[in-house]
C-alpha positions as CSV (number, residue, x, y, z in Angstrom):
1,M,0.3,0.3,0.1
2,T,1.4,3.5,-1.0
3,W,-0.1,6.8,-1.2
4,A,3.3,8.6,-2.0
5,G,2.8,12.1,-2.4
6,A,0.0,11.7,-0.8
7,A,-1.0,15.6,1.6
8,R,-2.5,14.1,4.3
9,R,-5.0,16.3,6.7
10,R,-7.5,16.7,10.0
11,V,-10.4,18.8,8.3
12,P,-12.9,19.9,11.4
13,T,-16.2,20.4,9.9
14,G,-19.4,21.4,12.3
15,G,-19.6,17.8,13.8
16,A,-16.5,16.5,13.4
17,T,-12.7,16.6,12.0
18,I,-12.6,14.2,9.2
19,N,-9.1,12.3,8.1
20,V,-8.3,12.7,4.2
21,R,-5.5,12.4,2.0
22,V,-5.4,14.7,-0.8
23,L,-3.8,14.0,-4.1
24,G,-2.9,14.9,-7.6
25,E,-4.3,17.5,-9.4
26,G,-7.2,18.6,-11.7
27,P,-11.1,18.6,-11.4
28,P,-11.8,17.2,-7.8
29,V,-13.1,13.5,-7.1
30,L,-14.0,12.6,-3.4
31,L,-14.0,9.2,-2.5
32,L,-15.6,7.3,0.2
33,H,-14.9,4.2,1.8
34,G,-17.6,1.3,3.4
35,Y,-17.8,-1.3,6.2
36,P,-15.4,-2.1,8.0
37,Q,-12.8,0.0,6.5
38,T,-11.0,3.5,5.5
39,H,-10.2,5.1,2.9
40,A,-7.0,3.1,2.7
41,M,-9.3,0.8,1.0
42,W,-8.5,3.0,-1.9
43,H,-4.6,2.7,-2.3
44,A,-4.9,0.8,-5.3
45,V,-6.8,3.3,-7.3
46,A,-6.2,6.5,-6.1
47,P,-3.0,7.0,-7.7
48,R,-4.6,6.4,-11.1
49,L,-7.4,8.7,-10.7
50,A,-4.6,11.4,-8.8
51,E,-3.2,11.0,-12.9
52,R,-6.5,13.5,-13.7
53,H,-7.9,14.4,-11.0
54,T,-7.7,15.8,-7.2
55,V,-8.1,12.9,-5.5
56,V,-9.5,13.2,-1.7
57,A,-10.0,9.8,0.1
58,A,-11.8,10.6,3.3
59,D,-12.6,8.4,6.0
60,L,-16.3,9.0,6.8
61,R,-17.1,9.9,10.3
62,G,-17.0,7.0,12.7
63,Y,-14.4,5.2,10.7
64,G,-10.6,5.4,10.3
65,D,-8.7,8.4,11.9
66,S,-11.7,10.8,11.6
67,D,-13.7,11.3,14.8
68,K,-16.5,9.2,16.3
69,P,-19.3,11.1,18.1
70,P,-20.9,9.2,20.8
71,G,-24.7,7.8,19.2
72,D,-27.6,9.0,20.1
73,P,-31.2,7.6,20.3
74,A,-32.1,9.1,17.5
75,H,-28.9,7.7,16.0
76,A,-29.1,11.1,14.1
77,A,-25.9,11.2,15.0
78,Y,-24.9,8.5,12.4
79,A,-27.8,9.7,9.9
80,K,-26.6,9.7,6.0
81,R,-27.6,13.2,5.8
82,T,-25.5,13.9,8.6
83,M,-22.1,12.1,7.2
84,A,-23.0,14.0,4.3
85,R,-22.8,17.1,5.6
86,D,-19.4,16.4,7.1
87,Q,-18.1,15.6,3.7
88,V,-19.9,18.6,2.4
89,E,-18.1,20.6,4.7
90,M,-15.1,19.0,4.3
91,M,-14.5,19.6,0.8
92,D,-15.7,23.1,1.5
93,A,-12.4,23.6,3.6
94,L,-10.2,22.4,0.6
95,G,-11.6,24.6,-1.7
96,F,-13.9,22.6,-3.3
97,T,-17.5,23.5,-4.0
98,R,-18.2,21.3,-7.1
99,F,-17.0,17.6,-7.1
100,A,-17.8,13.8,-8.3
101,V,-18.3,11.4,-5.6
102,C,-17.5,8.0,-5.4
103,G,-18.5,5.6,-2.5
104,H,-18.5,1.9,-2.4
105,D,-20.3,0.1,0.3
106,R,-21.4,2.5,3.4
107,G,-19.4,5.9,1.3
108,G,-22.1,4.9,-1.6
109,R,-25.3,5.7,0.7
110,V,-23.3,8.6,2.4
111,G,-23.1,9.7,-1.6
112,H,-26.3,8.6,-2.7
113,R,-28.1,11.3,0.2
114,M,-25.4,13.8,-0.2
115,A,-26.7,14.1,-4.4
116,L,-30.2,14.2,-3.0
117,D,-29.3,16.8,-0.7
118,H,-26.9,18.8,-1.9
119,P,-27.5,18.7,-6.1
120,D,-25.4,21.9,-6.4
121,R,-22.7,20.3,-5.2
122,V,-22.1,16.8,-6.7
123,E,-21.2,16.8,-10.2
124,R,-21.0,13.0,-10.7
125,L,-21.6,9.7,-9.2
126,A,-20.4,6.2,-8.7
127,V,-21.9,4.0,-6.1
128,L,-19.8,0.5,-5.7
129,D,-21.6,-3.2,-5.1
130,I,-25.1,-1.5,-3.4
131,V,-28.5,-1.1,-3.9
132,P,-30.9,1.7,-2.3
133,T,-31.0,1.2,1.9
134,A,-34.8,1.3,1.6
135,H,-34.9,-1.4,-1.6
136,V,-33.2,-3.6,0.7
137,F,-35.2,-3.2,3.9
138,A,-38.3,-3.4,1.5
139,T,-37.2,-7.0,-0.2
140,T,-35.1,-8.5,2.6
141,D,-35.8,-12.3,2.1
142,Q,-33.9,-15.7,3.1
143,A,-31.2,-15.0,0.7
144,L,-29.9,-11.5,1.5
145,A,-30.8,-12.3,5.3
146,T,-28.0,-14.9,5.0
147,A,-25.5,-13.3,3.2
148,Y,-25.8,-9.5,4.7
149,Y,-26.8,-10.8,8.4
150,H,-24.9,-8.2,9.6
151,W,-27.5,-5.7,8.5
152,F,-29.7,-7.0,11.3
153,F,-26.5,-8.1,13.7
154,L,-25.4,-4.5,14.1
155,I,-29.1,-2.7,14.5
156,Q,-29.2,-4.8,17.9
157,P,-29.6,-2.0,21.0
158,D,-27.6,-2.0,24.4
159,G,-24.5,-2.9,23.0
160,L,-25.0,-6.7,22.0
161,P,-23.3,-6.3,18.6
162,E,-20.6,-4.0,20.6
163,R,-19.6,-6.2,22.8
164,M,-19.7,-9.0,21.0
165,I,-17.4,-7.9,18.6
166,G,-15.5,-6.1,21.1
167,H,-14.3,-9.7,22.2
168,D,-12.1,-9.8,19.1
169,P,-12.8,-7.1,16.9
170,G,-9.1,-8.5,14.4
171,W,-10.7,-11.7,14.2
172,Y,-14.3,-10.3,13.1
173,L,-13.2,-7.5,10.6
174,R,-10.9,-10.5,9.0
175,E,-13.4,-13.3,8.7
176,T,-15.4,-9.8,7.6
177,L,-13.2,-9.0,4.5
178,R,-13.2,-12.4,4.1
179,R,-16.6,-13.3,3.5
180,W,-17.3,-10.8,1.3
181,A,-14.2,-11.4,-1.1
182,A,-13.6,-13.6,-3.8
183,P,-12.4,-16.8,-2.8
184,G,-8.8,-16.9,-2.5
185,F,-8.4,-13.1,-2.8
186,A,-5.4,-11.3,-0.3
187,F,-6.0,-8.2,0.5
188,D,-2.6,-5.5,1.0
189,P,-0.9,-6.1,4.4
190,A,-0.6,-2.8,5.0
191,A,-4.2,-2.0,4.7
192,L,-5.4,-4.8,5.9
193,A,-3.4,-3.7,9.4
194,E,-4.7,0.0,8.9
195,Y,-8.6,-1.4,8.5
196,V,-7.5,-3.7,12.0
197,R,-6.0,-0.9,14.0
198,C,-8.8,1.5,13.1
199,F,-11.4,-0.6,14.2
200,S,-10.0,-2.2,17.0
201,A,-11.0,1.0,19.1
202,P,-13.8,0.7,21.3
203,E,-15.4,4.1,19.8
204,A,-15.2,2.6,16.2
205,V,-17.1,-0.4,16.9
206,H,-20.0,2.0,18.3
207,A,-20.1,4.1,15.6
208,A,-20.2,0.9,13.2
209,C,-22.9,-0.4,14.5
210,E,-25.0,3.1,14.9
211,D,-24.2,3.5,11.4
212,Y,-26.4,0.3,10.7
213,R,-28.8,1.8,13.2
214,A,-29.6,4.6,11.6
215,A,-29.6,3.1,8.2
216,A,-32.4,0.9,9.4
217,S,-34.2,3.4,11.5
218,V,-33.5,7.5,10.7
219,D,-32.3,7.5,7.0
220,L,-35.6,5.2,6.0
221,A,-37.6,8.5,7.6
222,H,-35.5,10.4,5.5
223,D,-36.5,8.1,2.5
224,A,-40.0,8.1,3.4
225,A,-39.8,12.0,3.4
226,D,-38.9,12.4,-0.2
227,P,-39.6,9.8,-2.2
228,G,-39.8,12.0,-5.4
229,A,-36.6,12.9,-4.7
230,R,-33.8,11.9,-7.9
231,I,-30.3,12.1,-8.7
232,R,-29.8,15.0,-10.8
233,C,-26.2,14.2,-11.7
234,P,-24.9,11.6,-14.3
235,L,-24.8,8.2,-12.5
236,L,-22.0,4.7,-12.5
237,V,-23.1,2.1,-10.9
238,L,-20.4,-0.5,-11.0
239,W,-20.8,-3.8,-8.8
240,G,-19.1,-7.3,-8.2
241,E,-20.0,-10.1,-10.6
242,R,-19.1,-12.9,-7.5
243,G,-20.7,-10.5,-5.1
244,A,-23.6,-11.9,-2.9
245,M,-25.4,-8.3,-4.1
246,H,-25.6,-9.6,-8.0
247,R,-26.7,-12.7,-6.9
248,I,-29.7,-11.6,-4.6
249,Y,-31.0,-8.5,-7.4
250,D,-30.8,-6.6,-10.5
251,V,-28.6,-4.2,-9.5
252,A,-28.6,-1.4,-12.4
253,A,-32.5,-2.5,-12.1
254,T,-32.6,-1.0,-8.4
255,W,-31.1,2.5,-9.7
256,A,-32.7,3.2,-12.3
257,P,-35.6,4.9,-10.6
258,R,-33.5,6.4,-7.7
259,A,-32.3,8.6,-11.3
260,A,-33.5,11.6,-13.3
261,G,-30.6,11.5,-15.5
262,P,-28.2,9.3,-17.2
263,V,-27.2,5.7,-15.8
264,T,-24.3,3.4,-16.8
265,A,-24.0,0.3,-15.6
266,R,-21.7,-2.7,-15.3
267,S,-20.3,-5.3,-13.4
268,L,-16.8,-6.2,-12.7
269,D,-15.3,-9.7,-12.3
270,C,-14.3,-9.7,-8.6
271,G,-16.5,-10.0,-5.1
272,H,-17.4,-7.0,-3.0
273,F,-14.2,-5.2,-2.6
274,L,-13.8,-4.0,-6.5
275,A,-10.9,-1.0,-5.5
276,E,-9.0,-3.6,-4.5
277,E,-9.6,-6.8,-5.8
278,A,-10.2,-5.5,-9.6
279,P,-7.9,-1.7,-9.1
280,E,-7.2,-1.7,-13.1
281,A,-11.1,-2.2,-14.1
282,T,-12.0,0.0,-11.2
283,G,-10.2,2.7,-12.0
284,A,-10.7,2.4,-15.8
285,A,-14.4,2.7,-15.2
286,L,-14.2,5.9,-13.1
287,L,-11.6,7.6,-15.5
288,G,-14.3,7.1,-18.2
289,F,-17.3,8.0,-16.4
290,L,-15.1,11.2,-14.7
291,S,-14.1,12.6,-18.3
292,G,-17.3,12.0,-19.2
293,G,-17.2,8.9,-21.0
294,A,-18.9,5.4,-20.4
295,P,-16.5,3.3,-18.7
296,P,-14.9,0.6,-21.0
297,A,-16.6,-3.1,-21.4
């Protein structure tokens, strides 16, 4: 894992201080990670994007080296609306008023809400290996509940998942990554060590649980309050051909009703972790999309 030439910064916002790496020059693109990772998941893709763009790879609140505010009864501290606002304010502080967003997993959900709440800020949106949150809860069946059991484990109250994960957070993280990647894939050792370091703090485990609790409560309320809202910018949807999301859903079809503008969709030959399992293909797809063209077939 290398971030040669990347400047590391901690950027205060109204709700949390956000940890970022900034690399390259050109039109800005914000990279957002998923669970249970950090911005380090972009280590193999960010340098390629930085050949043409200013890349801002950020840790979401509650993850990595960003602040981890305590949860609250309504889980509003980890609503995707709140997490999106952090990132918009962070980009403001860096001098970027309009930018593209590429989000994997939880980062894609933050990017989705950001595009709805801040359409004047998000020029393009790419979401990696997800379907909309409300669609997941509305269509859950045995296959989904088995593959994505953590959606229902992490939302349990009263510290139950925190206590269970906290018994051996390193093992839990490694096992989670192993289950979701294509069989036989090995994560970069330095990136894996970073995930374990950041996830092992009790406040990080709690924050991640709050992220999922928000998804099952306040995020659904926000979605229900604006049912007609659509993503107005160009949208790219990527997913792993060997991942569970692809086996359960027609991923592209779930996003078409959410977009007012053009949608480009395709799968890559990998599991859930596109940017690490298939960095060349992921980088090429994102560069094509960010330049205004279609990603290579």
